[in-house]
C-alpha positions as CSV (number, residue, x, y, z in Angstrom):
1,M,13.4,-37.4,-59.0
2,D,13.9,-34.1,-60.8
3,A,12.0,-32.2,-58.0
4,A,14.1,-34.0,-55.3
5,T,17.4,-33.3,-57.2
6,E,16.4,-29.7,-57.4
7,K,15.8,-29.5,-53.6
8,A,19.2,-31.0,-53.1
9,A,20.8,-28.5,-55.3
10,T,19.2,-25.7,-53.3
11,L,20.5,-27.1,-50.1
12,I,24.0,-27.4,-51.5
13,E,23.7,-23.8,-52.7
14,A,22.6,-22.7,-49.2
15,L,25.4,-24.7,-47.5
16,N,28.1,-22.1,-48.6
17,Y,26.1,-19.3,-46.9
18,I,25.4,-21.4,-43.8
19,K,29.2,-21.9,-43.3
20,Q,30.0,-18.3,-44.1
21,F,27.5,-16.7,-41.7
22,R,27.8,-19.3,-38.9
23,D,28.1,-17.5,-35.5
24,K,27.6,-14.1,-37.1
25,A,25.0,-11.6,-35.9
26,V,22.2,-10.7,-38.3
27,V,19.7,-8.0,-37.2
28,V,16.2,-8.4,-38.7
29,K,13.9,-5.5,-38.5
30,V,10.1,-6.5,-39.0
31,G,7.4,-3.9,-39.5
32,G,5.0,-2.6,-42.0
33,S,1.6,-3.8,-42.8
34,F,3.0,-7.4,-43.4
35,L,3.2,-7.8,-39.6
36,E,-0.7,-7.7,-39.6
37,D,-0.8,-10.7,-41.9
38,S,-0.6,-13.8,-39.9
39,D,0.6,-16.0,-42.7
40,A,3.4,-13.7,-43.8
41,R,4.5,-13.1,-40.2
42,R,4.6,-16.8,-39.5
43,S,6.8,-17.4,-42.6
44,V,9.2,-14.7,-41.5
45,L,9.4,-16.0,-38.0
46,T,10.0,-19.5,-39.3
47,D,12.9,-18.3,-41.4
48,I,14.4,-16.6,-38.4
49,V,14.2,-19.8,-36.3
50,F,15.8,-21.7,-39.3
51,M,18.6,-19.1,-39.1
52,R,19.1,-19.6,-35.4
53,T,19.1,-23.4,-35.8
54,V,21.9,-23.4,-38.4
55,G,24.2,-21.2,-36.3
56,I,23.4,-17.5,-37.2
57,R,22.6,-15.2,-34.2
58,P,19.4,-13.4,-35.3
59,V,18.4,-10.3,-33.4
60,V,14.9,-9.0,-34.1
61,V,13.8,-5.5,-33.8
62,H,10.1,-4.8,-34.5
63,G,8.0,-1.7,-35.3
64,G,4.3,-1.4,-34.7
65,G,2.9,1.7,-36.5
66,P,-0.5,0.4,-37.7
67,A,-1.3,-1.2,-34.2
68,I,-0.4,2.1,-32.4
69,S,-2.5,4.2,-34.8
70,R,-5.6,1.8,-34.3
71,A,-5.2,2.1,-30.4
72,M,-4.8,5.9,-30.6
73,K,-8.0,6.0,-32.7
74,Q,-9.8,3.9,-30.1
75,A,-8.7,6.4,-27.5
76,N,-10.0,9.3,-29.7
77,I,-6.5,10.7,-30.2
78,Q,-5.6,12.0,-33.6
79,P,-2.1,10.9,-34.6
80,K,0.3,13.9,-35.6
81,W,3.4,13.4,-37.9
82,V,6.4,15.6,-38.2
83,K,8.8,14.8,-41.0
84,G,7.7,11.1,-40.9
85,L,8.0,10.8,-37.1
86,R,5.0,10.3,-34.8
87,Y,4.6,13.3,-32.3
88,T,4.6,11.7,-28.9
89,D,3.1,13.4,-26.0
90,A,2.7,11.8,-22.6
91,E,-0.7,10.2,-23.6
92,T,0.5,8.9,-26.8
93,L,3.7,7.6,-25.2
94,S,1.5,5.5,-22.8
95,I,-0.3,4.0,-25.6
96,V,2.9,3.3,-27.6
97,Q,4.5,1.5,-24.6
98,D,1.4,-0.6,-24.0
99,V,1.0,-1.7,-27.7
100,M,4.8,-2.2,-28.2
101,I,5.4,-4.3,-25.1
102,N,2.1,-6.0,-24.3
103,V,0.8,-6.6,-27.8
104,I,3.5,-6.7,-30.4
105,N,6.6,-7.8,-28.4
106,K,4.8,-10.3,-26.4
107,G,2.9,-11.7,-29.4
108,L,6.3,-12.2,-31.5
109,V,8.0,-13.8,-28.5
110,D,5.0,-16.1,-27.9
111,E,4.9,-17.2,-31.6
112,F,8.7,-17.8,-31.7
113,R,8.2,-20.1,-28.7
114,L,5.3,-21.9,-30.4
115,L,7.7,-22.6,-33.3
116,G,10.1,-24.2,-30.8
117,A,12.6,-21.4,-30.5
118,A,14.0,-19.8,-27.4
119,A,13.0,-16.0,-27.6
120,E,13.4,-13.3,-25.0
121,P,11.4,-10.0,-24.9
122,I,13.7,-6.9,-24.7
123,H,12.1,-3.6,-23.7
124,V,12.3,-0.9,-21.2
125,R,10.4,-2.6,-18.4
126,N,12.6,-5.7,-18.3
127,R,16.0,-5.2,-20.1
128,P,16.4,-1.6,-21.4
129,V,19.2,-2.3,-23.8
130,L,18.5,1.0,-25.8
131,K,19.7,4.2,-24.2
132,A,18.2,7.3,-25.7
133,A,18.0,11.0,-25.7
134,R,15.4,13.5,-26.9
135,H,15.3,13.8,-30.6
136,W,14.9,17.4,-32.2
137,E,14.0,18.2,-35.7
138,K,14.4,21.5,-37.4
139,D,11.9,23.6,-39.4
140,E,12.6,25.3,-42.8
141,H,14.2,28.1,-40.8
142,G,16.6,25.9,-38.8
143,R,14.7,26.4,-35.7
144,P,14.2,23.4,-33.4
145,V,10.8,21.6,-33.4
146,D,9.7,19.6,-30.4
147,L,8.4,16.2,-31.1
148,G,7.6,15.2,-27.5
149,F,9.0,12.0,-26.2
150,V,10.7,10.9,-29.4
151,G,14.3,9.7,-29.0
152,D,17.6,8.9,-30.6
153,V,19.4,5.8,-29.6
154,T,22.7,6.9,-28.0
155,E,24.0,3.5,-26.7
156,V,23.2,-0.1,-27.1
157,D,23.9,-2.6,-24.2
158,T,25.5,-5.4,-26.3
159,W,26.4,-7.5,-23.3
160,V,22.7,-8.6,-22.8
161,L,22.2,-9.3,-26.5
162,S,25.5,-11.3,-26.8
163,H,24.7,-13.2,-23.6
164,L,21.2,-14.3,-25.0
165,A,22.8,-15.3,-28.3
166,H,25.1,-17.6,-26.3
167,E,22.2,-19.0,-24.7
168,Q,20.8,-19.8,-28.2
169,A,17.9,-17.3,-27.7
170,I,16.5,-14.8,-30.1
171,P,16.3,-11.3,-28.7
172,V,13.1,-9.5,-29.7
173,I,13.6,-5.7,-29.1
174,A,10.8,-3.1,-28.8
175,P,12.0,0.2,-30.2
176,L,11.7,2.2,-26.9
177,G,14.7,3.9,-25.4
178,I,15.4,5.1,-21.9
179,G,17.2,8.3,-21.0
180,A,19.7,9.0,-18.3
181,D,16.9,10.4,-16.0
182,G,14.8,7.4,-16.6
183,Q,12.5,9.0,-19.1
184,V,11.2,6.5,-21.9
185,Y,11.4,7.7,-25.5
186,N,9.7,6.5,-28.6
187,V,12.4,5.5,-31.2
188,N,12.0,5.0,-34.9
189,A,12.3,1.2,-35.5
190,D,14.3,1.5,-38.6
191,T,16.8,3.8,-36.8
192,A,16.9,1.5,-33.7
193,A,17.7,-1.5,-35.9
194,A,20.5,0.3,-37.6
195,R,22.0,1.3,-34.3
196,V,21.8,-2.3,-32.9
197,A,23.4,-3.7,-36.0
198,I,26.3,-1.3,-35.8
199,A,26.8,-1.9,-32.0
200,L,26.8,-5.7,-32.6
201,K,29.1,-5.4,-35.6
202,A,26.5,-7.4,-37.4
203,E,27.1,-9.2,-40.7
204,K,23.8,-8.1,-42.1
205,L,20.9,-5.8,-41.3
206,V,17.6,-6.9,-43.0
207,N,14.6,-4.7,-43.3
208,M,11.5,-6.8,-43.7
209,S,8.7,-4.6,-44.9
210,D,5.9,-4.4,-47.5
211,T,8.0,-3.4,-50.3
212,H,10.0,-5.5,-52.7
213,G,13.1,-3.3,-52.5
214,I,14.5,-0.4,-54.3
215,R,13.4,0.3,-57.9
216,T,15.4,2.5,-60.1
217,D,12.2,3.4,-61.6
218,P,9.4,3.5,-59.0
219,D,6.7,2.9,-61.5
220,D,8.3,-0.2,-63.0
221,A,8.3,-3.3,-61.0
222,S,10.8,-4.9,-63.3
223,S,13.4,-2.2,-62.4
224,L,14.1,-3.7,-58.9
225,A,17.8,-3.2,-58.2
226,S,19.5,-6.3,-56.7
227,S,22.5,-4.5,-55.3
228,L,23.3,-0.7,-54.8
229,N,26.1,1.3,-53.2
230,R,26.0,4.7,-51.6
231,Q,26.9,6.7,-54.7
232,Q,24.1,4.9,-56.7
233,I,21.5,5.5,-54.0
234,E,22.3,9.1,-53.6
235,A,22.0,9.5,-57.4
236,L,18.6,7.9,-57.3
237,I,17.3,10.2,-54.4
238,A,18.6,13.2,-56.2
239,A,16.8,12.1,-59.4
240,G,13.5,11.7,-57.4
241,K,13.5,7.9,-57.9
242,I,13.6,7.2,-54.2
243,T,11.0,9.0,-52.3
244,A,8.6,9.2,-49.3
245,G,8.6,6.2,-47.0
246,M,11.5,4.5,-48.7
247,I,13.9,7.3,-47.8
248,P,14.1,6.6,-44.0
249,K,14.7,2.8,-44.7
250,V,17.5,3.7,-47.2
251,A,19.0,6.2,-44.9
252,C,19.1,3.6,-42.0
253,C,20.9,1.1,-44.5
254,L,23.5,3.7,-45.4
255,E,24.0,4.6,-41.8
256,A,24.6,0.9,-41.0
257,V,27.1,0.2,-43.8
258,K,29.0,3.4,-42.9
259,G,29.1,2.1,-39.2
260,G,30.7,-1.2,-40.3
261,V,27.7,-3.6,-41.2
262,K,28.8,-5.7,-44.1
263,K,25.5,-5.5,-46.0
264,C,21.9,-4.3,-45.6
265,H,18.9,-5.8,-47.3
266,I,15.4,-4.4,-48.1
267,I,13.0,-7.2,-48.9
268,D,9.2,-7.9,-49.0
269,G,8.1,-9.8,-45.9
270,R,4.8,-10.9,-47.7
271,I,6.7,-13.2,-50.0
272,K,7.0,-16.6,-48.5
273,H,10.3,-17.4,-47.1
274,S,11.8,-14.3,-48.6
275,L,14.3,-13.9,-45.8
276,L,15.9,-17.4,-46.6
277,L,15.7,-16.6,-50.3
278,E,17.7,-13.4,-49.8
279,I,20.3,-14.8,-47.4
280,Y,20.9,-18.3,-48.6
281,T,20.6,-18.0,-52.5
282,D,23.0,-16.5,-55.0
283,K,20.4,-14.4,-56.7
284,G,18.4,-13.1,-53.6
285,I,15.0,-11.5,-53.9
286,G,15.2,-7.9,-52.7
287,T,17.8,-5.2,-52.7
288,E,21.2,-5.3,-51.0
289,V,22.9,-2.0,-50.0
290,V,26.7,-2.4,-49.9
291,P,29.4,0.2,-48.8
């Protein structure tokens, strides 16, 4: 009876959030090595189906770095990175498109459908909702650095995504953009998710990864911050507490809240049902980034 009562209390706690977020768009970015873990991936996708069932309008943006790197290794192509971005020549772009569209995107859509949800693939070969332009980095002297076919999202076709939401479908977006001349560009998945969230005026952007969130002391697991604002995050970066791969994730969260997204979350997709715990409980499980 105690266990049953505890479950009922959890449902009542969730009810307030279910009512609050009903008919709101929530963008979920899935990536990192946890996508390679079938159990963790199934748990996250089940959470997303639950969200759709109770009235939230989830939009999924996925990455695919580890799978792309494996495919490049099989093709005897050595990956090259510039400031955390994959240098993408024509041969690399062909592999990126094949893996993103035919392996990861298709796999996620098929798995959603096996879970009983309507899901639709979104990529440059069927519904090119991400418009893009070539991305340029600068070296230490301020000179432009060519990254090949790496792009920045310039526009998001929200009509397609909104139409699918009204059809009760879950859009699953591959981070590939298309230029005005028809050129396909490889887009960073975190950046793409932020741009989609801003365009949709999303209630939340959730970054599912293989990290628990933001720690105020990177060597102390107990220092996980449950909530941080821009000023606090900038102070942690200046103090060297947020470094390496966490910086792009944090930067995209800051971009999203600056663009009007209510809250962003960084949570560990390897923890079972972490998405539901973050959204539908008072305490949460990761770090939320607020304006």
